[in-house]
N, C-alpha and C positions, 0 to 999 in steps of 0.2 A: 771290555769288548766281549760280546756273547758269541762263543764259538761252539762247535760240535763237541770238543773236548770238554768244555765247561758244562755243557748240557749233560753229558755222560757222567761227569763227576757229581753233578747235582742230583741226578737220579739215584746214584749210589749213596747219596747223603741221607736218604730216608732209612732210618736205623731199624734193623730187625732184632729180635730177641737173641738170635745167634751171635750178632755183632756185639750186643751189650754184655753177653756172657763171656765172650772172648776178651773183652776189656776189664771185666770185673771178677773173673774167676781163674783158677789155675787149670792145668790139664785134666784134673780129676773133678772138675766142676765145683771145687770148694771156693766159697766166696772170699775174696781178699779182705783183710782186716780194714775197718773204717777208721777215719780220723775223728777226733771229737766234734769237729764242725759238721760232720755228716748228720748228726741228730738234729741240729739247728736247721740245716737246709731242708731236710725231710719235712720238718714242721712248716717251713715256709711254702713248700710245694703243696702239702696238705691243705694249708690255709687258702692258697689261690684256687686249687682245683675243686675244693668243696664249697667255698664261700666267696671267691673272687677277692680274697684279702691281699694286701700289699706285705712285703715287696714282691714283685713279680719279675724283677731283673737283679741278679746278683752277680758280682765280679769277684773272682778269687785271685789275689795277688800273692806274690811271695818269690823267694829265691828260686832260681831254676833248679829243677830236680826234686823239690820237696813233696811233689805228689798232687799238684793242682788238677792235672788232667784226669788222673784216676778218680779223684774225689768227685769231679763233675760227672763222670761216667757212673759212679755209684748212686748219685742222686738220680740220674736218669733211669737206672735200673729200678729204683723204687717207684719213680713216676710211671714207668711203662707197665709195671706189674700191678700197682695199686690204683691207678687212675685211667689206664687204657688210653693214654695220650699218644698221639703221633709224635715221633721224636726225629729231629733233624740235626745232623752234626756237620759242622763246617770247620775246616782248618784254614785260618786266615793266611797262613804262610803259603799254603798251596794255592789259594786264590791269587795271592800277590804274584807268585811265579807265573801264573796264567795271565797276568796283566789285568786282573779283574778286581773291582772294588766290592766291598760289602753290599752297597746299594744295587750294583749291576747283578750280583749273585742272587739277591732277593727278587729282583725284577724277573730274572731268568727262572727262578723257582716257580714264581707265579704263572708265568706265561707258558713254560715248557714242561713243567713237572706236576705241579699241583692243579694247573688249569683253573685257577680261581685266585682273585686278589686276597691277601691276608685280611683286608679290611672287612670283607663280606663273609669270611669263612666262619662257620658256626662250630667247627670241630676244634677241640682243645688241642694245642700243640706245644711242644717243648723244643727250644731252639738252643743248641750248644755251639759256641764259637771258641775254638781253641786258638790261643796266641793272637787274640784280637788285635793287639797292637801292631802286628805285622802288616796289616792292610792300610794302604794310604787313605787318609782322611777318616779313619775308623770311628772317631768320636762323633763326628757330624752324621755319618751314615747310621751309626748306632741309635742316635736320637730319632732319626726318621723311622728306623725299623721298629723302635719301641712304640712310637706314637701310632704306627699303622698296624700293629699286631696285638690288639687288645685282648685276645683269647690265648696269648702265648706266654709261657713261663720261659724266661731268657736266662741262660747262664753263659758266662765267658771267662776265660782265663787270660793272664797277661803279665808282663813285667810290672813289678811293683812301681818303679820309677815313672813308667809311662801311664799306668792306670791312675796313679795318684796325681798326675798332672792332667786330669781330665778337664773337658770343657765345662763351663758354668751350666750349660744346658743339661748335662748328664747328672749334675749334683743332686738334683731333685727326682731323678728317675731311677737311680740304682743304689744299691748298698754294696760297698766294698769290704771284703773280709780278707784279712792276712792269714795265710797259712804258713806257720812257723816250721822249722825243722822239728823232728821227733822229740817229744818229751821221752824220758827214760822209760815210762810205762808204755808208751806207744811203740818204742823200739822193741821192748820185750814181747809185746803182743805180736808185732809183725815178725820178729825173729822166730818166735815159737810157731807161728803159722807156716812160715817158710820151711821149717824143719818138719812139722807135722801138724796139718790143719785141724786134726781132731783133738790135739792137745794143746791148745792155745792158752796163754797165761793172760787172763783178763784182770784188770786192776780191781781192787776192792772198791765197791760202790761207795762213793762220797768221800774216799780217803783223801784224794788230792784237794778238794775244795775245803774239807775240814782242816787239813794241815795249813793251807793258805790263811784261812781265817784266824786260826790259832796263832800263826807266826806274825801276821801283819796287824791284827785288830784286837789282841788281848789287851785288857785294861791294865794289867800289871804283870810283873814277872811271876807272881804267885798263880794268877789265872793262866798264864802261858803254861807253867809247869803242870798244873792240874789237867789242862786240856790235852797236853802231849801225853801224859800218863794214861788218860783215858783212850787215846788212839794207839798206844803202844801194842796191845794185843792184836789189833787189826793189821798194824804194820808188820808185826812178827809173823802173822799168818801169811801175809803177801810174800815176805822174804823167804819163808820156808817153801812156798810153791816154787819160787825162782830156783832156789838151791836144789830142790828135788828134780826140777826139769832140765837143768844144764849141769854138765859134769865139769864145770870150771868154777874157780872162785869168784865171789862177787866183784872183787877189784878188777879182775880181768875183764869181766862183763862191762864194768864201768869204763875201763880204758877203751875197749872196742867201740862202745857207744860214742864217747866223746871224740875219739881220734878219727873214726872212719864211718860209722854207721848211724849218724843222726840225720843224714839226708836220704830220703826214701829210695832214690834212684840207685844208690849203691849198696843197698841192704844185702843183695844176694851176690855181691862181688867180693870174693875173699882175698884176691891178690891186692895187697896194699899199695904196691908201686902202680898198679893199673888205676886204682882209685885216686891216687895223687895226680896222675897225669890227666885223668878226666876232670878232676877239679880245676887244674890249671887251664884246661880247655874251656870250662865254665867260665872262669875268670875272663878269659880272652873273649868269649862271646858277649858277655855283659859289656865289657870295656869297649870293644870295637864295633859291636852291632847295636846294642840296646841304648847305651849312653848317648852316642851321637844323635839319636833320634830326638832328644828333648834338651840336650845340654850344649852350650857354646864351647865347651872344653875342646881345645884343639890338640894339645900335646898328650895323647893317651899313654905314650911311653912313660912320661913323668908321673902319671897317675899310678902306673904299675910299680914303678920304683918307690912311690910314697907307700903303697900297700906293703912292700917288703920292709920299709922302715918301721911302719906301724906294727908289723908282726913282731918286730924285736923289742919295741917300746911303745906302749899304747898311750903314754902321756904325749900330748900334742904341744909341741913348742913351735909356734908359727915362725918365729924368727930363725931358729936353728934349721928347720925344715926348708924354708925359703932359700937359705944359703946352700944347703946341701943339694937341693934340686935346681938351684940357679934360676929361680923365678921369684915373683913377688909374693908377699905374705897374703895379699888378696887372692892370688891364684891358688895358694895352698888351701885357703879357707873355702874357695870354690870347689876344689877337688874333694875336701872332706865332706862338704854338703852333698855333692853329687853321689859319692860313694855311699853315704847314709840313705839317700833317697832310693838308690839301687839295691838297698838291703844287703850290701856286702858288709857294710859297717853298721854298728850299733852305737851311735855317738851320744854321749851324755855331757851335760853341763855340770859345773860344780855346785855344791850345796851353798846356800846363802840367799841373800836378798836379790832384788832385781839387778843390782849392779854386778854381782858376781855372775849371774846367769846370762848377762848381755856382753860380758867381757869376751876376750879371746880364748880363754881357758876351755879346753875340751878334753875328753878322754874317749878313746875309740876302742871298742871291743868288736870282734868279728861276729856277725850274725850267726854263723856256725863255727864251732871250734875246729871243724874239719878244714875250713878255709885256711885258717891260720896254720894248721898242721901241715897242709900241702905246701905252703910257703916255707915253712921250716925245713921241710924235706929237701928242698932245693939247696939248703945251706948246710944243714947238719946231718942229713941222711935219715935212716929209719929209726935211730935211737935218740931220745931226748933226755936232757938231765932234769932234775927236779924243778929247777926255776922255770924252765921253758914249759914243762907240763903244767905248772901252776897257772900259766896264762890261759891255757885251754880251759881249766876249771872256771876261771873268771868269765870267759866267754859264754859258757853254758849257763852259769847263774844269771849273767846279764840278759841272756835270751829269755829265761824263765820269767825274770822280773819284767822285762819289756812286754811279755805276753800277759802278765797278771796285773800290772800296775799302769795307771795312766802316765803317759810320757812326761807330763809336766810335773809329776810327783816323784820321779826317780832322778837321782843325781849321784855325784861321787864326792868324796872328801877331798877338797882342795888342799894340797900339801904346802905347808909353810916352813918346811925343813924338818918337821917332826912327823911321827907316824900318824896315819889317818885311816879310817875304814874305807873298804872298797866301794861300798854302795850306801846310799842313804834314802830312805823311803819316807816321804812326808805323810803323816796321817793327821787326823783331827786333833789329837791331844799333843803328840810329841813325835819326833822322828824315830824311825826304827833303822838301826844301823846293822850292816851285813858285812862281815869279813870272811873272805874266801881263802882257803888254803889247806894244806895237809901237813901233819906232823908239827903243827904250831902248839906251843905250850904257854903262850902268853895272850892276854886279852887287852893288850895296850891300845890297839887301834880302836877298840870299842870303848874303853874307858875314857879315851881322849874326847869323846863326844859328850861326856857328862855335863860340861858347862853349857851345852846346847839343849839340856833337858832330854837327852835321848832315852828311849825306853830300853 
């Protein structure tokens, strides 16, 4: 329904440079640090505005609070300054509260604000839609909008679970990119910026990709050792910059990152209890608002209880969990699948053939260790023993691997009563095994993989 309030809102949706700077800079006009995806999105925008190249519609999915909206504004900043494009920002949640669909909003934009249909418009435009999943019928409306705005670069953010359950019509029109929680170098960059924008700690160029290639794709242990030795001076230089910049030991920084500050929204919140409460609120919003939009799950309370159980033990025993939750094993499997799609959990299948991967065995890590840490706080308070803290390490490694490795190539070692490695990465020649922990003096989990030709 088109109202005066809607028209007023849409007039204010035309973005000025002051609005962009307010969203992407601090009070001293220092630009906020960008995520790694920012480089890729700038390239997409350059390709479209200079040569009409695809993609021209991108969607940013990810856990709530990881920085999707800020990233979108940073891309808009680049477009506004480099390509002189008109920029339009819409919040689908606001439109929904006004009782307005995306299609109605765009019709009102054409008739009452721009005074011209998008189809005939010659001016380049950039359209940003925040929380697109909040609008009723968003996927069908977005298809229509895309087809009628040929000279527009479109960006939208939304819940992972909902964006990934897109309509078939959108599959050929947009590209979806997942924004993960901070990597450690992104955390350090953002933390140093928040402390002093003029003294940011930038990662050493190429270090991350070179480490990844060495660890996952070396031909032999000898070549791995050689490549790591070659990278050691660069790594040492980076670590020295960190130690010089922050007056705390490296272990304290790592604990801060893993437990509380890998989610961008909480970076400048120092009160740990407040972070915990806000993460519990994040859980509740995903469970009670996002998930019911796409999943037939009825008993959300049982799903929350399941999360508490998984925080204590990530090995999934469907029969045992069904008994504890007083539901069927099929319901437990549905809960697990739903939480994985919502990017609360990072669910892996066991290593082995097709039979192993299609069975019921699963292992569930949390997409951010801060999520597990918040659930721990409800039971154990602020202090954790070594075994509980080790689970947080596993979560962050699982997140790194999920980001770096195709999902079908990442699995875990299925226990047969003996020790097994935490992660197994399938490569062209032989699997790479990864064991996570601290203060371990044995490589038994890794050597157990020798019969499988592990590297």
